[in-house]
N, C-alpha and C positions, 0 to 999 in steps of 0.2 A: 059505128064510131068505135076507134081503137081504144083498149084499156090502157091504163098509166100504170108504170111501174118506176117507183123511185128508188134507185141503188144508192145507199148511203154508207159512207165511210164512217166508222167509229169514231169516238172521241179520243183525246190525247191519252196514251197508256203511260203508266208509270213503268218507266223502263229499268229493268232489273239485271243487271250483268250476272250471267251464269244461269238465268231462268230463261227458258225458251219463250220467245215472243207469243206462242200460243198460250200461254199461262199468264200473260200479264193483265193485270186490271186496270181500270181507269185511273189517271192521276187526280190528284185534288183539283177541282175547279173545271175538270174536262167537260163538263155538260154546261158550263156558263154560256156558250153560243147557241143553246137549244132554241131559243125564241127566234133567232135569226134563221135559223135551219127551218123551223115550223112556218116561218112566214113565205119560205121559198117553195114549201110542198104544195104544188098547186096541181090538180085538185087534192085535197086531204087524203091521206090513205085510210082505207076501211079497216086495215089489219097490217100488222108489222110482224115480219118473220125475220128471224137472226141467225147467224152463225152460233155455233156453241161456244166459241172462245169468249172468256169473260169480259173482257173489253167490249165486244159487241153485244152481248147479252145485257151489260148494263147500260150501254147506249140506247138499246131499244127498249128496255124497261123505261128509262126516263123519258124518252120520246113517247111511248104509248101512254105513260101516265099524264104527260102534257096535253096530248090529243084525246084521251078518254077512248082509247081503242085498244082492243085485245092485242096480245103478242104472244109468239111462241118461238123456240128455237127449233132449228132443223139440221139434220145432217147435211155435210156435203158442201156448206157455206162458207167453210173454213179459209183462211189464207193459204197460199203456197206453202207446202211442206217444207220446213227449214230447221228441222231440230238440229241437224248436224253441222249447219252452216255457222261460220265464225261470227262473233259478236265484235262489232266495230264500233269503237269509241269515236271514229272520225267519220262524219256522215258521208264525206266523198269516197271512202272505202266501200261503204254500203251501197251508196249509187252505183259505183263502178261495177260491184257484183250484180247489182239488178240490172244493169245495161247490158252485161253479158247474157243475163238470163232471158231477157227480152231478144237480144240479137240472134241467140242460137235456140229458138222455141223447141225443136225436137230433141235436144240434148239437155240431160241433167248436169247443169253447170254451178248450180247453187241451191244447196238443199238436197232434198231427196224426190222432187217431183219437176218435171220439165214444164216449161211455160204451156206447151200443146196439151200435156195431161191435165195442169191444173185448169186450163180453159174447158176442157171438155168436162171434167168433174163438175166446175162450178157451174157452167151452162147447163148441164144435166139436173143439177140440184135447183137451179133457178125455174126450169121448166116444170119440175115437179111442185115446187111451192106455187106456180101459177095454176097448174092443174087442180091442188088441193083447195086453192083459195081463188073462186070464181067471182070474187068481187071487182068492181070497176077500178079500184086503186089500190095497188098492194105496194107496201115498202119493204125492202130488204135491207137490213143493217148487215155489212160484211166488212170487206178488207180491200185496201187500195189496189194491191198488184192483182188479184182476181177480178175485181170489177174492171180494171183498165184492160187486162185480157179479153174479157168477153166484149166489152164495147167496141175495143180495136177490131176484133174479128168481126163482128155483125156490122160494123159501120166502115170497113176496110180503112182503118187508121192505123197509125204507128203507135204502139201501146206505150212508148216511152214519154213522149210529149204529154199524153193523157195521164199517166201516172203522176208526172211531176205537176200537172195542173190541179190534181185532185187532192185538196186539202183534208184535214182532219174535221170531223163532223160536217162533211160536205155532201152534196148529193147531185146525182145527174138522173134527169128524167127522161124515159124512153117510152116510146109506143110499143104496145103488144098487139099482135104479134110482130116479129121482125127486129124488136130492140133497137130501133131507129132512134138516135139522140135526138130529144125534142128541145132540150135546154143545156147549154154549155155548163161546164164547171165555173166556178168563181174563181 
């Protein structure tokens, strides 16, 4: 029987212009939808591991408290590196940059890490989490871009529509090994 992995996108961040997205915290009310997320996590996770970014850590902490399971942060689960990427006040400009990022996976076109490099780094971290946590069901709280890249790679999908479909405080459930998508995103 395959193991279960829930890949969870963090809650809504408090966007702070001039501060790198890697340092953003959760916005007020960002975990209000936690009960709906918990209801979708079948089977329930035995352990939660998160990115070290504050918004992912806070999401994992709230989720673990709600489920009564342990959680810990781990290196390598962070979002695509984009410290030098411009801050966009218009979401359409942000999406245009991300579209270029997805369309040119081997080039550094947005931020400091190519899509291929981010996918490899995140995939290696996910495998390390699974080796370190042999539980039947593991949840990883991370970020939309890297989750989309990994799932697209493992399932031979286009990452762009996957990224667009993955909401905040959302989850995709996959079988391990293989990372085959078990349940679609909402």
